[in-house]
Backbone of each chain as ProteinMPNN parsed JSONL, in Angstrom:
{"seq_chain_A": "XXXXXXXXXXXXXXXXXXXXXXXXXXXXXXXXXXXXXXXXXXXXXXXXXXXXXXXXXXXXXXXXXXXXXXXXXXXXXXXXXXXXXXXXXXXXXXXXXXXXXXXXXXXXXXXXXXX", "coords_chain_A": {"N_chain_A": [[337.659, 127.498, -42.61], [335.625, 129.794, -40.434], [332.083, 131.404, -40.666], [330.286, 134.353, -41.048], [328.255, 134.531, -38.403], [325.103, 134.866, -37.118], [322.299, 135.964, -35.373], [318.967, 136.342, -34.156], [317.829, 133.615, -36.41], [314.939, 133.874, -37.343], [312.524, 136.084, -36.622], [309.55, 136.528, -35.081], [307.505, 139.489, -35.001], [305.251, 142.309, -32.886], [304.095, 145.288, -34.256], [305.642, 148.078, -32.544], [306.853, 146.753, -31.416], [309.635, 146.086, -29.648], [313.015, 144.924, -30.911], [316.152, 143.076, -31.29], [319.112, 142.57, -33.482], [321.867, 140.181, -33.931], [325.433, 139.899, -34.23], [328.664, 137.984, -35.635], [331.436, 138.735, -37.306], [333.583, 137.529, -39.586], [336.754, 135.972, -37.895], [338.987, 138.698, -37.595], [338.265, 140.414, -39.478], [337.951, 143.843, -40.693], [335.725, 145.167, -41.4], [332.231, 145.279, -41.049], [329.336, 145.766, -41.85], [325.636, 146.008, -42.187], [323.139, 145.217, -44.193], [319.66, 146.174, -45.169], [316.936, 143.957, -46.888], [314.296, 144.095, -48.323], [311.585, 142.239, -49.182], [311.888, 140.744, -52.703], [313.891, 142.916, -53.419], [317.395, 144.535, -54.116], [319.97, 144.229, -51.439], [320.002, 146.818, -48.997], [322.251, 149.159, -47.837], [322.269, 149.842, -44.255], [324.423, 150.652, -41.869], [327.833, 150.899, -42.112], [331.071, 149.547, -40.235], [334.105, 150.154, -38.698], [336.094, 148.235, -37.746], [335.792, 149.574, -34.67], [334.357, 152.087, -35.174], [332.047, 154.322, -37.088], [332.054, 154.379, -40.178], [329.669, 154.898, -42.432], [325.988, 155.742, -41.993], [324.023, 156.986, -42.677], [322.255, 155.973, -44.49], [320.762, 155.031, -41.887], [317.95, 154.727, -40.302], [317.456, 156.757, -37.851], [315.694, 157.309, -35.827], [314.445, 154.96, -34.768], [315.532, 153.136, -35.425], [319.07, 151.749, -33.612], [322.332, 151.082, -33.918], [325.408, 148.885, -32.442], [329.139, 148.12, -32.25], [330.872, 147.047, -30.754], [334.158, 146.806, -29.424], [334.876, 145.731, -31.948], [334.929, 143.941, -32.796], [332.052, 141.654, -32.662], [328.492, 142.757, -33.694], [325.275, 144.787, -32.922], [322.448, 145.414, -33.742], [319.885, 147.104, -33.65], [315.801, 147.624, -33.617], [313.516, 149.812, -32.319], [311.188, 151.9, -31.422], [309.416, 149.154, -33.641], [308.25, 148.999, -36.72], [305.719, 147.54, -39.565], [306.746, 148.074, -42.298], [309.36, 147.831, -41.743], [309.293, 144.773, -42.08], [311.447, 142.269, -43.006], [314.674, 141.07, -44.511], [317.614, 141.153, -43.045], [320.701, 141.176, -43.635], [324.257, 140.657, -42.121], [327.179, 141.309, -43.133], [330.625, 141.066, -43.352], [334.189, 142.455, -43.925], [337.247, 142.047, -45.388], [339.193, 144.428, -44.748], [337.526, 146.588, -46.236], [338.244, 147.659, -47.993], [338.348, 148.813, -51.846], [337.167, 146.81, -53.98], [337.069, 144.539, -52.497], [335.899, 141.537, -51.74], [332.681, 140.884, -49.976], [331.696, 138.831, -47.443], [328.732, 137.27, -46.736], [326.585, 136.685, -43.657], [323.795, 134.69, -42.956], [321.599, 135.425, -42.254], [318.681, 137.26, -40.439], [315.727, 136.896, -40.841], [312.842, 139.381, -40.471], [309.815, 139.005, -39.348], [306.889, 141.918, -39.129], [304.134, 142.281, -37.391]], "CA_chain_A": [[336.991, 128.959, -41.49], [333.973, 129.945, -40.059], [331.347, 132.593, -42.158], [330.041, 135.346, -40.239], [327.484, 134.666, -37.745], [323.683, 136.139, -37.257], [321.245, 134.953, -34.522], [318.214, 134.624, -34.35], [316.967, 133.012, -37.685], [313.888, 133.872, -37.871], [311.994, 136.513, -35.396], [307.831, 137.712, -35.145], [307.184, 140.725, -33.508], [304.362, 142.987, -33.05], [304.618, 146.735, -34.434], [305.842, 148.866, -31.48], [307.728, 146.514, -30.361], [311.607, 146.081, -29.669], [313.864, 143.322, -31.553], [317.44, 143.401, -32.358], [319.721, 141.341, -33.933], [323.245, 140.022, -33.299], [325.873, 139.242, -35.593], [329.829, 138.28, -35.229], [331.758, 138.381, -38.483], [334.473, 136.283, -40.21], [337.831, 136.675, -37.374], [340.383, 139.619, -38.182], [337.513, 141.265, -40.723], [337.951, 145.533, -39.75], [334.969, 146.333, -41.585], [331.266, 144.881, -40.913], [328.075, 145.98, -42.719], [324.551, 145.775, -41.829], [321.752, 145.605, -44.814], [318.293, 146.023, -45.104], [316.551, 143.497, -47.559], [313.206, 144.029, -48.121], [311.47, 140.781, -50.255], [311.748, 141.39, -54.091], [315.121, 144.13, -53.569], [318.114, 144.31, -54.083], [320.052, 144.708, -50.122], [320.326, 148.762, -48.999], [322.93, 149.441, -46.631], [321.935, 150.646, -43.128], [326.058, 151.141, -41.455], [329.053, 150.459, -41.927], [332.06, 150.162, -39.203], [335.108, 150.202, -39.366], [336.846, 147.905, -36.559], [334.494, 150.33, -33.428], [334.146, 153.19, -35.589], [331.113, 154.303, -37.937], [331.924, 154.699, -41.874], [328.331, 154.921, -42.624], [325.063, 155.392, -41.138], [323.466, 157.764, -43.548], [320.962, 155.371, -44.494], [320.089, 154.323, -41.172], [316.624, 155.474, -39.62], [317.894, 157.206, -36.776], [315.033, 157.835, -34.839], [313.838, 153.838, -34.197], [317.154, 151.858, -35.495], [320.657, 152.203, -33.321], [323.759, 149.941, -34.001], [327.244, 149.431, -31.931], [329.902, 147.159, -32.315], [331.68, 147.092, -29.344], [335.341, 146.041, -28.892], [335.428, 146.234, -32.909], [334.286, 142.296, -33.031], [330.592, 141.873, -32.828], [327.707, 143.533, -33.328], [324.079, 144.311, -32.373], [321.267, 146.155, -34.308], [318.373, 147.559, -32.499], [314.392, 148.813, -33.492], [312.844, 149.877, -31.022], [309.355, 150.602, -32.226], [309.438, 148.643, -34.643], [307.214, 149.431, -38.393], [304.967, 147.159, -40.435], [307.337, 148.145, -43.129], [310.365, 146.965, -41.51], [309.631, 143.116, -42.225], [312.738, 142.478, -43.921], [315.664, 140.25, -44.142], [319.028, 141.258, -41.786], [322.172, 140.613, -43.656], [325.482, 141.248, -41.797], [327.99, 141.223, -44.002], [332.025, 141.704, -42.934], [335.417, 142.119, -45.17], [338.948, 142.128, -44.152], [339.651, 145.71, -44.543], [337.074, 147.819, -46.66], [339.259, 148.669, -49.11], [338.217, 148.962, -52.713], [337.439, 145.324, -54.367], [336.824, 143.936, -51.749], [335.034, 140.774, -51.459], [331.752, 140.632, -49.13], [330.536, 137.896, -46.738], [327.425, 137.767, -45.591], [325.598, 136.032, -42.807], [322.58, 133.757, -43.442], [320.846, 136.754, -42.739], [317.886, 137.236, -40.023], [313.859, 137.586, -41.097], [312.168, 139.505, -39.664], [308.388, 139.666, -39.829], [306.805, 142.442, -37.687], [302.924, 141.539, -37.619]], "C_chain_A": [[335.51, 129.569, -41.436], [333.889, 131.198, -40.252], [331.065, 133.706, -40.424], [328.691, 135.241, -39.858], [326.42, 135.621, -37.138], [323.258, 135.273, -36.468], [320.307, 136.234, -34.386], [318.195, 134.726, -36.044], [315.713, 133.549, -38.632], [313.029, 134.895, -36.379], [310.344, 137.254, -36.001], [307.971, 138.358, -34.077], [305.332, 141.421, -34.331], [304.566, 144.045, -33.38], [304.154, 146.881, -33.299], [306.584, 147.602, -30.769], [309.215, 146.355, -30.732], [312.321, 144.322, -30.314], [315.331, 143.902, -31.67], [318.163, 141.708, -32.676], [321.267, 141.225, -33.581], [324.244, 139.387, -34.484], [327.913, 139.479, -35.023], [330.101, 137.838, -36.246], [333.409, 138.132, -38.459], [336.196, 137.021, -39.042], [338.463, 137.763, -37.788], [339.77, 140.642, -38.99], [337.522, 142.5, -40.015], [336.714, 145.625, -39.835], [333.667, 145.289, -41.843], [330.036, 146.149, -41.589], [326.631, 145.327, -42.634], [323.481, 146.064, -42.892], [320.511, 145.038, -44.476], [318.029, 145.113, -46.257], [315.0, 143.239, -47.609], [313.033, 142.925, -49.637], [311.346, 141.875, -51.78], [313.343, 143.1, -54.494], [316.247, 143.625, -53.148], [318.657, 144.556, -52.208], [320.722, 146.459, -50.412], [320.874, 148.084, -47.869], [322.138, 150.128, -45.61], [323.27, 151.212, -42.745], [326.537, 150.468, -41.647], [329.728, 150.738, -41.094], [333.469, 149.379, -39.779], [335.871, 149.851, -38.137], [335.486, 149.055, -35.683], [333.838, 151.552, -34.262], [333.128, 152.975, -36.558], [331.609, 154.696, -38.634], [331.156, 155.771, -41.877], [326.917, 154.85, -42.044], [323.914, 156.421, -41.591], [321.887, 157.288, -44.12], [320.178, 154.75, -43.319], [318.802, 154.798, -40.155], [316.805, 155.528, -38.313], [317.147, 157.448, -35.577], [314.223, 156.56, -34.432], [315.476, 152.769, -34.362], [318.956, 152.892, -34.428], [321.167, 150.852, -33.544], [324.906, 149.883, -33.041], [327.601, 147.294, -32.288], [331.227, 147.555, -31.369], [332.991, 146.759, -29.601], [336.154, 145.595, -30.545], [335.169, 144.995, -33.234], [332.728, 142.177, -33.496], [329.59, 142.42, -32.802], [325.985, 143.446, -33.224], [323.236, 145.84, -33.067], [319.99, 146.023, -34.488], [317.4, 148.372, -33.478], [313.78, 148.701, -32.44], [312.092, 151.681, -31.46], [309.744, 150.398, -33.241], [307.805, 149.256, -35.69], [306.874, 148.255, -38.804], [305.958, 147.106, -41.841], [309.177, 148.232, -42.813], [310.996, 145.617, -41.431], [310.403, 143.41, -42.979], [313.84, 141.46, -43.977], [317.366, 140.955, -43.298], [320.061, 141.302, -42.244], [323.145, 141.352, -42.964], [326.408, 140.521, -42.654], [329.974, 141.338, -43.224], [333.181, 141.618, -44.435], [336.689, 142.563, -44.576], [339.635, 143.956, -44.116], [339.128, 146.576, -44.681], [337.383, 148.254, -47.604], [338.492, 148.42, -49.912], [338.9, 147.963, -53.159], [337.128, 144.358, -53.904], [335.644, 142.749, -51.692], [333.707, 140.892, -49.855], [331.198, 139.232, -48.69], [329.574, 137.93, -46.341], [327.24, 136.415, -44.902], [324.557, 135.274, -43.592], [321.264, 134.659, -43.214], [319.568, 136.53, -41.138], [316.1, 137.663, -40.445], [313.088, 137.362, -39.936], [310.668, 140.244, -39.955], [307.031, 140.319, -38.848], [304.794, 142.899, -38.584], [302.082, 142.87, -37.061]], "O_chain_A": [[334.612, 129.706, -42.266], [334.784, 132.04, -40.179], [331.513, 133.688, -39.278], [327.835, 135.685, -40.623], [326.629, 136.772, -36.752], [323.542, 134.078, -36.534], [320.921, 137.294, -34.516], [318.488, 135.706, -36.729], [315.51, 133.639, -39.843], [312.986, 134.393, -35.256], [310.085, 138.074, -36.883], [308.308, 138.164, -32.909], [304.669, 141.249, -35.354], [305.609, 144.341, -32.796], [303.12, 146.438, -32.799], [306.821, 147.618, -29.561], [309.776, 146.475, -31.821], [312.079, 143.131, -30.118], [315.587, 145.03, -32.09], [317.961, 140.531, -32.379], [321.832, 142.142, -32.986], [323.918, 138.614, -35.385], [328.424, 140.423, -34.421], [329.54, 136.813, -36.633], [334.221, 138.448, -37.589], [336.684, 138.132, -39.248], [338.422, 137.617, -39.01], [340.408, 141.654, -39.282], [337.178, 142.484, -38.833], [336.119, 146.036, -38.839], [333.84, 144.453, -42.729], [330.253, 147.36, -41.628], [326.489, 144.161, -43.003], [322.821, 147.082, -42.687], [320.215, 144.015, -43.857], [318.971, 145.276, -47.033], [314.499, 142.288, -47.009], [313.758, 142.777, -50.621], [310.976, 143.035, -51.957], [313.529, 143.869, -55.437], [316.431, 142.751, -52.301], [317.766, 145.07, -51.533], [321.388, 147.034, -51.274], [320.504, 147.122, -47.196], [321.335, 150.981, -45.988], [323.461, 152.328, -43.227], [326.159, 149.302, -41.537], [329.618, 151.893, -40.682], [333.776, 148.574, -40.658], [336.324, 150.754, -37.433], [334.377, 149.204, -36.197], [332.723, 151.927, -33.9], [333.002, 151.845, -37.027], [332.044, 155.776, -38.237], [331.39, 156.947, -41.596], [326.648, 153.753, -41.554], [322.955, 156.622, -40.846], [320.823, 157.905, -44.174], [319.163, 154.081, -43.516], [319.155, 155.301, -39.088], [316.449, 154.613, -37.569], [317.665, 157.732, -34.498], [313.245, 156.828, -33.735], [316.132, 152.035, -33.623], [319.538, 153.97, -34.544], [320.58, 149.78, -33.393], [325.419, 150.979, -32.817], [327.047, 146.204, -32.426], [332.235, 148.251, -31.5], [332.823, 145.977, -30.537], [337.335, 145.27, -30.668], [335.195, 144.954, -34.464], [332.321, 142.586, -34.583], [329.41, 142.844, -31.66], [325.388, 142.381, -33.383], [323.502, 147.017, -32.826], [319.244, 145.273, -35.117], [317.749, 149.4, -34.057], [313.538, 147.71, -31.751], [312.902, 152.543, -31.799], [310.388, 151.216, -33.899], [306.728, 149.731, -35.328], [307.764, 147.469, -38.478], [305.913, 146.05, -42.472], [310.02, 148.643, -43.611], [312.11, 145.21, -41.1], [310.401, 144.445, -43.645], [313.69, 140.806, -42.945], [318.128, 140.406, -44.093], [320.886, 141.512, -41.355], [323.097, 142.58, -43.041], [326.385, 139.304, -42.841], [329.972, 142.112, -42.267], [333.066, 141.016, -45.503], [336.989, 143.231, -43.586], [340.514, 144.369, -43.358], [339.391, 147.567, -43.999], [336.859, 149.234, -48.134], [337.56, 147.762, -49.45], [340.11, 147.739, -53.132], [336.883, 143.325, -54.527], [334.476, 143.124, -51.597], [334.191, 140.973, -48.726], [330.416, 138.578, -49.38], [329.366, 138.715, -45.416], [327.593, 135.323, -45.348], [324.543, 135.295, -44.822], [320.201, 134.603, -43.832], [319.665, 135.378, -40.717], [315.55, 138.743, -40.234], [312.766, 136.5, -39.119], [310.361, 141.328, -40.449], [306.334, 139.645, -38.09], [304.415, 143.435, -39.625], [300.852, 142.845, -37.01]]}, "seq_chain_B": "XXXXXXXXXXXXXXXXXXXXXXXXXXXXXXXXXXXXXXXXXXXXXXXXXXXXXXXXXXXXXXXXXXXXXXXXXXXXXXXXXXXXXXXXXXXXXXXXXXXXXXXXXXXXXXX", "coords_chain_B": {"N_chain_B": [[322.169, 160.505, -54.652], [323.202, 157.628, -55.48], [322.813, 155.418, -57.985], [322.555, 152.12, -58.811], [320.853, 150.044, -61.823], [319.004, 147.476, -62.384], [316.94, 145.322, -64.798], [314.42, 143.201, -63.549], [312.88, 141.316, -63.545], [311.501, 138.019, -64.513], [314.002, 136.46, -65.843], [313.835, 133.948, -69.146], [315.584, 131.308, -69.92], [316.667, 128.24, -71.491], [318.278, 124.948, -70.879], [321.268, 124.929, -71.026], [321.878, 126.987, -72.707], [322.715, 130.389, -73.728], [322.94, 132.843, -70.958], [322.241, 136.302, -70.499], [322.664, 138.435, -68.591], [322.279, 142.1, -67.248], [323.263, 145.428, -66.28], [323.393, 148.781, -65.416], [324.372, 151.76, -64.106], [325.275, 154.528, -62.544], [326.717, 156.247, -61.103], [329.488, 157.935, -62.688], [332.628, 157.567, -62.337], [332.953, 155.057, -60.168], [334.506, 152.564, -59.496], [334.979, 149.739, -59.137], [333.586, 146.228, -59.613], [330.857, 144.029, -59.188], [329.275, 140.793, -58.995], [326.465, 139.037, -57.369], [325.653, 135.715, -56.341], [322.03, 134.713, -55.124], [320.825, 132.198, -53.974], [317.492, 130.766, -53.418], [315.995, 132.66, -50.179], [318.712, 132.43, -48.965], [322.175, 134.235, -48.474], [323.715, 136.239, -50.581], [326.324, 135.804, -52.762], [329.833, 135.591, -53.598], [330.666, 135.952, -57.108], [331.423, 136.49, -59.447], [334.175, 139.519, -60.048], [335.304, 142.541, -61.236], [337.326, 145.062, -62.641], [338.384, 146.826, -64.316], [337.967, 147.794, -68.448], [336.986, 145.795, -70.281], [336.085, 142.16, -70.805], [335.8, 139.137, -68.377], [336.594, 135.765, -67.742], [336.039, 133.439, -66.209], [335.385, 130.396, -65.66], [332.281, 129.172, -66.405], [331.723, 131.762, -66.511], [331.266, 135.089, -67.651], [332.039, 138.292, -67.703], [331.262, 141.347, -68.229], [332.605, 144.924, -68.968], [331.753, 147.996, -69.603], [333.142, 150.992, -69.074], [332.842, 153.53, -69.923], [330.289, 153.768, -71.211], [328.583, 152.754, -69.614], [328.103, 150.355, -67.815], [327.717, 147.189, -66.473], [328.055, 143.508, -67.222], [326.633, 140.146, -67.135], [327.895, 137.332, -68.259], [326.392, 133.938, -69.051], [327.124, 130.314, -69.679], [326.105, 127.763, -71.222], [323.716, 127.313, -69.64], [322.777, 125.959, -66.271], [320.059, 123.752, -64.852], [320.423, 124.614, -62.45], [321.815, 126.984, -61.494], [319.452, 128.688, -61.457], [318.325, 131.456, -59.646], [319.036, 134.237, -57.73], [320.542, 137.345, -59.106], [322.932, 139.612, -58.37], [323.679, 143.153, -58.865], [326.34, 144.428, -57.67], [327.748, 147.464, -56.8], [331.192, 149.48, -56.065], [331.372, 152.884, -55.927], [332.473, 155.633, -56.875], [334.923, 157.488, -54.785], [334.344, 155.569, -51.986], [334.075, 152.72, -51.052], [332.2, 151.991, -50.087], [329.946, 148.791, -51.009], [326.71, 149.3, -53.982], [323.993, 148.208, -54.222], [322.278, 146.698, -56.691], [318.308, 145.815, -57.335], [318.475, 142.905, -58.346], [318.836, 140.218, -60.718], [315.753, 138.346, -61.278], [316.634, 134.774, -62.545], [315.545, 131.889, -64.431], [316.285, 128.45, -65.205], [315.514, 126.499, -67.247], [314.591, 122.687, -68.119]], "CA_chain_B": [[321.928, 158.422, -54.464], [323.515, 156.857, -56.318], [321.955, 154.659, -58.279], [322.509, 150.125, -59.607], [319.675, 149.535, -62.108], [318.786, 145.515, -62.959], [315.938, 144.512, -64.549], [314.184, 142.393, -62.023], [313.173, 140.304, -64.268], [312.047, 137.183, -64.782], [314.571, 135.872, -67.405], [313.548, 133.107, -68.778], [316.34, 130.605, -70.426], [316.617, 126.916, -71.82], [319.435, 124.738, -70.472], [322.171, 124.619, -72.023], [321.329, 127.952, -73.594], [323.57, 131.64, -72.512], [322.092, 133.784, -70.236], [322.741, 137.581, -70.525], [322.297, 139.567, -67.614], [322.258, 143.422, -67.69], [323.481, 146.118, -65.295], [323.501, 149.85, -65.413], [324.806, 152.822, -62.831], [324.456, 156.069, -62.828], [328.292, 157.05, -61.007], [330.634, 157.134, -63.314], [333.443, 157.526, -61.175], [332.676, 153.901, -59.887], [335.878, 151.525, -59.733], [334.832, 148.444, -58.659], [331.597, 146.138, -60.112], [330.201, 143.189, -58.868], [328.177, 140.107, -59.237], [326.973, 138.458, -56.488], [324.485, 134.904, -56.879], [321.554, 134.867, -54.123], [319.696, 131.566, -54.218], [316.476, 131.485, -52.261], [316.18, 132.065, -48.738], [320.143, 132.31, -48.629], [322.478, 134.965, -48.549], [324.605, 136.628, -51.699], [327.727, 134.918, -52.547], [330.587, 136.412, -54.675], [331.001, 135.331, -58.744], [332.534, 137.92, -60.017], [334.418, 140.506, -60.261], [335.842, 142.892, -62.353], [337.487, 146.104, -62.755], [338.792, 146.412, -66.061], [336.939, 147.254, -69.016], [336.922, 144.347, -71.024], [335.69, 140.928, -70.603], [337.329, 138.248, -67.444], [335.789, 134.703, -67.996], [335.444, 132.45, -65.157], [334.895, 129.058, -66.309], [331.213, 129.381, -66.954], [330.7, 132.747, -66.517], [331.673, 136.291, -68.532], [331.318, 139.868, -66.892], [331.754, 143.038, -69.275], [332.641, 146.056, -68.274], [332.253, 149.124, -70.488], [333.148, 152.209, -67.948], [332.031, 154.522, -71.342], [328.894, 153.095, -71.124], [328.85, 152.748, -67.557], [327.229, 148.913, -68.237], [328.172, 146.034, -66.74], [327.219, 142.332, -67.447], [327.331, 138.634, -66.409], [327.009, 136.128, -69.631], [326.679, 132.016, -68.166], [327.268, 130.127, -70.403], [325.864, 126.063, -70.919], [323.151, 127.239, -68.716], [321.815, 124.564, -66.18], [318.617, 124.572, -63.947], [320.871, 124.938, -60.666], [321.902, 128.149, -61.828], [318.192, 129.413, -61.245], [318.874, 131.899, -58.704], [318.62, 136.118, -58.093], [321.581, 137.393, -60.056], [322.188, 140.856, -57.77], [325.104, 144.005, -59.17], [326.802, 146.0, -56.921], [329.542, 148.606, -57.666], [331.884, 150.45, -55.78], [330.83, 153.989, -56.322], [334.06, 156.632, -56.822], [335.057, 158.031, -53.704], [333.985, 155.396, -51.489], [334.279, 151.805, -50.775], [330.664, 150.992, -49.999], [329.014, 148.887, -52.386], [325.404, 149.542, -53.666], [323.584, 146.664, -54.988], [320.857, 146.749, -57.566], [317.363, 144.751, -57.196], [318.504, 141.624, -58.995], [317.565, 139.624, -62.01], [315.697, 136.98, -61.499], [316.693, 133.869, -64.029], [315.061, 130.66, -64.317], [316.849, 128.049, -66.273], [314.283, 125.259, -67.396], [315.138, 121.545, -68.416]], "C_chain_B": [[323.031, 158.362, -55.841], [323.207, 155.281, -56.532], [322.584, 152.918, -59.317], [320.708, 150.123, -60.429], [319.648, 148.086, -62.873], [317.109, 145.364, -63.297], [315.605, 143.036, -63.636], [313.972, 141.028, -62.422], [311.298, 139.56, -64.404], [313.001, 136.79, -66.042], [314.969, 134.331, -67.151], [314.288, 132.074, -69.772], [316.207, 128.782, -70.501], [317.729, 125.818, -71.204], [320.157, 124.14, -71.279], [322.51, 126.438, -73.179], [322.572, 129.023, -72.806], [322.5, 132.564, -71.83], [322.629, 135.166, -69.902], [322.072, 138.198, -69.359], [322.91, 140.628, -67.498], [322.445, 143.984, -66.219], [323.728, 147.109, -65.376], [323.721, 150.93, -64.332], [324.854, 153.759, -62.871], [326.335, 157.201, -61.873], [328.936, 156.548, -61.743], [332.153, 157.439, -62.899], [333.782, 156.122, -60.259], [333.727, 153.238, -60.224], [336.064, 150.102, -60.008], [333.692, 147.978, -59.242], [331.858, 144.238, -59.099], [329.547, 142.013, -59.286], [328.11, 138.729, -58.209], [325.589, 137.146, -56.548], [323.398, 135.057, -55.696], [320.854, 133.718, -54.594], [318.407, 131.984, -53.133], [316.123, 131.261, -51.54], [317.291, 131.945, -48.531], [320.64, 133.733, -49.218], [323.032, 134.947, -49.876], [325.583, 135.795, -51.139], [328.134, 135.632, -53.73], [330.519, 135.327, -55.81], [331.819, 135.729, -59.135], [333.026, 139.126, -59.757], [335.218, 141.252, -60.698], [336.035, 144.547, -62.247], [337.891, 146.893, -63.513], [338.131, 147.161, -67.255], [337.547, 146.51, -69.806], [336.22, 143.268, -70.791], [336.592, 139.751, -69.323], [336.023, 137.09, -67.756], [336.866, 133.964, -66.886], [334.841, 131.262, -65.195], [333.147, 128.815, -67.245], [330.878, 130.259, -67.385], [331.908, 133.759, -66.709], [331.257, 137.21, -67.952], [332.308, 140.47, -68.03], [331.597, 143.953, -68.495], [333.053, 147.309, -69.663], [331.621, 150.212, -69.33], [332.127, 153.149, -69.215], [331.121, 154.644, -71.32], [328.22, 153.423, -69.678], [327.633, 151.428, -67.63], [328.315, 147.631, -67.572], [327.638, 144.543, -66.908], [327.784, 141.2, -66.672], [326.631, 137.87, -67.344], [327.356, 134.997, -68.18], [326.39, 131.403, -69.112], [326.496, 128.306, -70.004], [325.27, 125.895, -69.878], [322.878, 126.423, -68.162], [321.055, 124.601, -64.665], [319.691, 124.588, -62.214], [321.853, 125.856, -60.69], [320.763, 129.454, -62.241], [318.768, 130.328, -60.11], [318.261, 133.589, -59.203], [320.008, 136.551, -58.264], [321.732, 139.217, -59.36], [323.983, 141.84, -58.204], [325.231, 144.443, -58.203], [328.597, 146.282, -57.442], [329.672, 149.394, -56.361], [331.925, 152.226, -56.553], [332.112, 154.501, -56.274], [333.449, 157.451, -55.216], [334.803, 157.239, -51.96], [333.751, 153.878, -51.241], [332.953, 151.31, -50.05], [329.931, 150.557, -51.177], [327.139, 149.146, -52.439], [324.973, 148.609, -54.397], [322.306, 147.067, -55.58], [319.726, 146.004, -57.004], [317.578, 143.893, -57.678], [317.751, 141.273, -60.014], [317.226, 138.359, -61.39], [315.688, 135.368, -62.751], [316.226, 132.096, -63.265], [315.084, 129.678, -65.504], [316.111, 126.57, -66.644], [314.819, 123.998, -67.893], [313.976, 121.729, -70.276]], "O_chain_B": [[323.36, 159.048, -56.809], [323.275, 154.321, -55.764], [322.953, 152.969, -60.49], [319.651, 150.183, -59.801], [320.309, 147.808, -63.873], [316.219, 145.303, -62.448], [316.356, 142.147, -63.234], [314.482, 139.985, -62.012], [310.247, 140.2, -64.4], [312.559, 136.877, -67.188], [315.582, 133.685, -66.301], [313.523, 131.853, -70.711], [315.675, 128.156, -69.584], [318.475, 126.745, -70.891], [319.944, 123.187, -72.029], [323.268, 126.663, -74.123], [323.184, 128.757, -71.772], [321.39, 132.866, -72.268], [323.482, 135.218, -69.015], [320.857, 138.397, -69.36], [324.134, 140.534, -67.586], [322.039, 143.419, -65.204], [324.945, 147.004, -65.53], [322.866, 150.769, -63.461], [324.002, 154.08, -63.7], [326.775, 158.333, -62.072], [329.19, 155.349, -61.858], [332.766, 157.469, -63.966], [334.853, 156.105, -59.653], [333.984, 153.284, -61.427], [336.852, 149.476, -60.716], [332.774, 148.758, -59.496], [332.83, 143.659, -58.615], [329.042, 142.301, -60.371], [328.924, 137.814, -58.079], [324.48, 137.616, -56.804], [323.967, 135.804, -54.9], [320.186, 133.921, -55.608], [318.281, 132.951, -52.381], [315.714, 130.113, -51.367], [317.379, 131.12, -47.622], [320.019, 134.367, -50.071], [322.972, 133.881, -50.489], [325.808, 135.298, -50.036], [327.421, 136.133, -54.599], [330.363, 134.124, -55.6], [332.977, 135.316, -59.176], [332.264, 139.902, -59.18], [336.316, 140.697, -60.656], [335.116, 145.264, -61.852], [337.601, 148.041, -63.173], [337.004, 147.174, -66.759], [338.756, 146.644, -69.992], [335.193, 143.75, -70.313], [337.81, 139.583, -69.382], [334.844, 137.388, -67.948], [338.095, 133.983, -66.827], [333.711, 131.142, -64.724], [332.978, 128.404, -68.393], [330.066, 130.313, -68.309], [333.052, 133.616, -66.277], [330.088, 137.176, -67.568], [333.432, 140.241, -68.478], [330.799, 144.03, -67.561], [334.061, 147.468, -70.352], [330.492, 150.366, -68.863], [330.903, 153.285, -69.215], [330.737, 155.81, -71.411], [327.541, 154.252, -69.073], [326.428, 151.643, -67.499], [329.385, 147.26, -68.056], [326.442, 144.509, -66.617], [328.772, 141.112, -65.944], [325.42, 137.671, -67.44], [327.984, 135.032, -67.121], [325.342, 131.745, -69.661], [326.4, 127.796, -68.888], [325.552, 125.005, -69.076], [322.525, 125.511, -68.91], [321.366, 125.254, -63.669], [319.249, 124.561, -61.065], [322.82, 125.661, -59.955], [320.894, 130.509, -62.861], [319.796, 129.887, -59.598], [317.608, 134.04, -60.143], [320.771, 136.046, -57.441], [320.889, 140.047, -59.698], [325.1, 141.392, -57.949], [324.258, 144.952, -57.648], [329.646, 145.854, -57.924], [328.743, 149.857, -55.698], [332.504, 152.52, -57.599], [332.946, 153.858, -55.635], [332.36, 157.79, -54.753], [334.962, 157.891, -50.927], [332.52, 153.879, -51.242], [332.871, 150.208, -49.507], [329.434, 151.258, -52.058], [326.4, 149.186, -51.455], [325.691, 148.179, -55.299], [321.424, 147.689, -54.989], [320.085, 145.389, -56.0], [316.448, 143.407, -57.73], [316.613, 141.623, -60.327], [318.022, 137.488, -61.037], [314.808, 135.109, -63.571], [316.455, 131.486, -62.221], [314.36, 129.766, -66.495], [316.469, 125.579, -66.007], [315.963, 124.276, -68.251], [314.043, 120.849, -71.135]]}, "name": "protein", "num_of_chains": 2, "seq": "XXXXXXXXXXXXXXXXXXXXXXXXXXXXXXXXXXXXXXXXXXXXXXXXXXXXXXXXXXXXXXXXXXXXXXXXXXXXXXXXXXXXXXXXXXXXXXXXXXXXXXXXXXXXXXXXXXXXXXXXXXXXXXXXXXXXXXXXXXXXXXXXXXXXXXXXXXXXXXXXXXXXXXXXXXXXXXXXXXXXXXXXXXXXXXXXXXXXXXXXXXXXXXXXXXXXXXXXXXXXXXXXXX"}
């Protein structure tokens, strides 16, 4: 079974530039999550999708971050313009239905450095 | 804001010892609790899931849950150097199925 695919693996940009991350969840998984993990901290949820609808984006900085999941499969997370404090690993995860007690499957993450 | 608290460590134990990792949570209505292991530079992977009060054992790992005290722990018996990693506690708050993660505890098992 193929896992959660993410790209790119690493990205270095200057502040005020824009960047986009891509995620393809496990086939058949309805729920997709984007987490931000700053060095030394636990993952923090940015947005959760159920199929192609947003379930929770309360912690997404909407003035600079946007995300979409067209057709309920793969997803793109964008940052525009980037700030120094956006330097982090961006983790995409998926689960089968998003119900209680379900395991999350994580991708390998995208490490973003903003200079 | 629903909180999940963990001591960041590092927790250092000798090979063969029992490692005890602890986690507290603020939402009394939480129902599901997870332990993920994250090696340096890698993504988290699930190692234990528990939802009932008491102990749940899987090989060298035991998860313990006490909902009255809002406390969940992970015991690793016969610790091995390969267990050295960060252990993330995750909680599904009541009314939401979105896992909230703690900051993780770094475990170092030295030979």
